[in-house]
C-alpha positions as CSV (number, residue, x, y, z in Angstrom):
1,X,-1.1,9.4,20.6
2,X,-0.2,12.8,19.7
3,X,0.7,14.2,16.2
4,X,2.8,17.7,14.7
5,X,2.4,19.4,11.9
6,X,5.3,17.9,10.3
7,X,3.4,14.7,10.2
8,X,5.4,12.7,13.1
9,X,3.6,11.2,15.9
10,X,4.7,11.0,19.8
11,X,3.6,8.5,22.5
12,X,4.5,8.5,26.1
13,X,5.8,5.5,27.2
14,X,7.0,5.1,31.0
15,X,9.4,8.1,31.4
16,X,10.1,8.6,27.9
17,X,8.5,10.1,24.3
18,X,8.8,7.8,21.8
19,X,8.6,9.5,18.0
20,X,7.8,8.1,14.7
21,X,6.4,9.2,11.4
22,X,2.7,8.9,10.5
23,X,0.7,6.3,7.7
24,X,0.3,9.3,5.9
25,X,3.7,10.7,6.1
26,X,4.9,7.2,5.1
27,X,2.8,6.9,2.1
28,X,3.5,10.1,0.8
29,X,7.5,9.4,1.1
30,X,7.1,6.0,-0.8
31,X,9.5,3.3,-0.3
32,X,12.0,4.1,2.3
33,X,15.2,2.7,1.4
34,X,17.6,4.2,4.1
35,X,17.2,5.6,7.7
36,X,20.1,7.5,9.5
37,X,19.3,7.5,13.3
38,X,21.0,9.9,15.8
39,X,23.4,8.7,18.3
40,X,21.9,7.8,22.2
41,X,22.9,10.5,24.6
42,X,22.4,13.3,22.2
43,X,20.8,16.3,23.4
44,X,18.1,17.9,20.8
45,X,16.5,20.8,20.9
46,X,13.0,21.4,19.5
47,X,13.2,21.7,15.7
48,X,16.7,20.0,15.4
49,X,17.1,17.8,12.5
50,X,17.4,14.1,14.5
51,X,16.7,11.6,11.5
52,X,17.4,11.4,7.9
53,X,15.0,9.2,5.6
54,X,15.7,8.2,1.9
55,X,13.1,6.9,0.0
56,X,12.8,6.2,-4.0
57,X,11.1,9.7,-4.2
58,X,13.4,11.9,-1.8
59,X,15.3,12.6,1.3
60,X,13.7,14.1,4.2
61,X,14.3,15.0,8.1
62,X,13.0,14.3,11.0
63,X,12.9,17.1,13.5
64,X,12.9,16.9,17.5
65,X,9.5,17.8,18.2
66,X,10.7,18.6,21.7
67,X,13.7,19.0,23.5
68,X,15.1,16.2,25.3
69,X,18.0,13.6,25.2
70,X,18.1,10.6,22.7
71,X,17.9,7.5,25.3
72,X,17.4,4.7,22.9
73,X,17.0,4.4,18.7
74,X,14.9,1.5,16.8
75,X,18.5,-0.2,15.5
76,X,15.9,-2.4,13.5
77,X,15.5,0.3,11.0
78,X,19.1,0.2,9.9
79,X,18.9,-3.1,8.6
80,X,15.5,-2.8,7.8
81,X,14.3,0.5,6.5
82,X,11.1,-0.7,4.5
83,X,9.6,-1.3,8.2
84,X,8.8,2.7,8.2
85,X,6.2,1.8,5.2
86,X,5.0,-1.8,6.7
87,X,4.7,-0.5,10.3
88,X,5.1,3.3,10.7
89,X,3.0,4.0,14.1
90,X,4.1,0.8,15.6
91,X,7.5,-1.3,14.9
92,X,9.0,1.6,12.8
93,X,9.3,4.0,15.8
94,X,12.9,5.8,15.4
95,X,14.1,7.0,18.7
96,X,12.9,7.6,22.4
97,X,13.2,10.9,24.4
98,X,14.1,11.6,27.8
99,X,12.2,14.8,28.8
100,X,12.0,17.4,31.7
101,X,8.3,17.6,31.6
102,X,6.3,14.9,29.8
103,X,3.1,17.1,29.9
104,X,4.7,19.0,26.8
105,X,3.5,16.1,24.8
106,X,-0.2,17.6,25.4
107,X,0.4,20.5,23.2
108,X,0.1,18.5,20.0
109,X,-2.8,17.5,17.8
110,X,-4.8,14.8,19.0
111,X,-6.2,12.0,16.5
112,X,-8.9,14.1,15.2
113,X,-7.1,17.2,14.9
114,X,-4.4,15.4,12.7
115,X,-7.3,13.7,10.8
116,X,-8.5,17.3,9.9
117,X,-5.1,18.4,8.9
118,X,-4.6,15.8,6.4
119,X,-8.3,15.9,5.1
């Protein structure tokens, strides 16, 4: 698993990159009450706002960490947004991206580097 400075995690699964937020981010948000996911087949560029998360504290955007096409979204989050707090790095993934080169994920932080970031 790799991590962004925006507290997202990325995991290569087969031909796709799966994206979610870290436990640290989920804890900072507080209780998540709504998640708006992108449409499947949406083309995204690095930095595009892809997901909107609303919690009891604030609304936040999840940005596309890399260029790609959304090939699947986690529909379970629409009916159970609290899953983001319960299992942020497991069942609460947001979307899967098809990217041209999966090695693009290697540019992000590993677990030790992310741990240093959040102190």
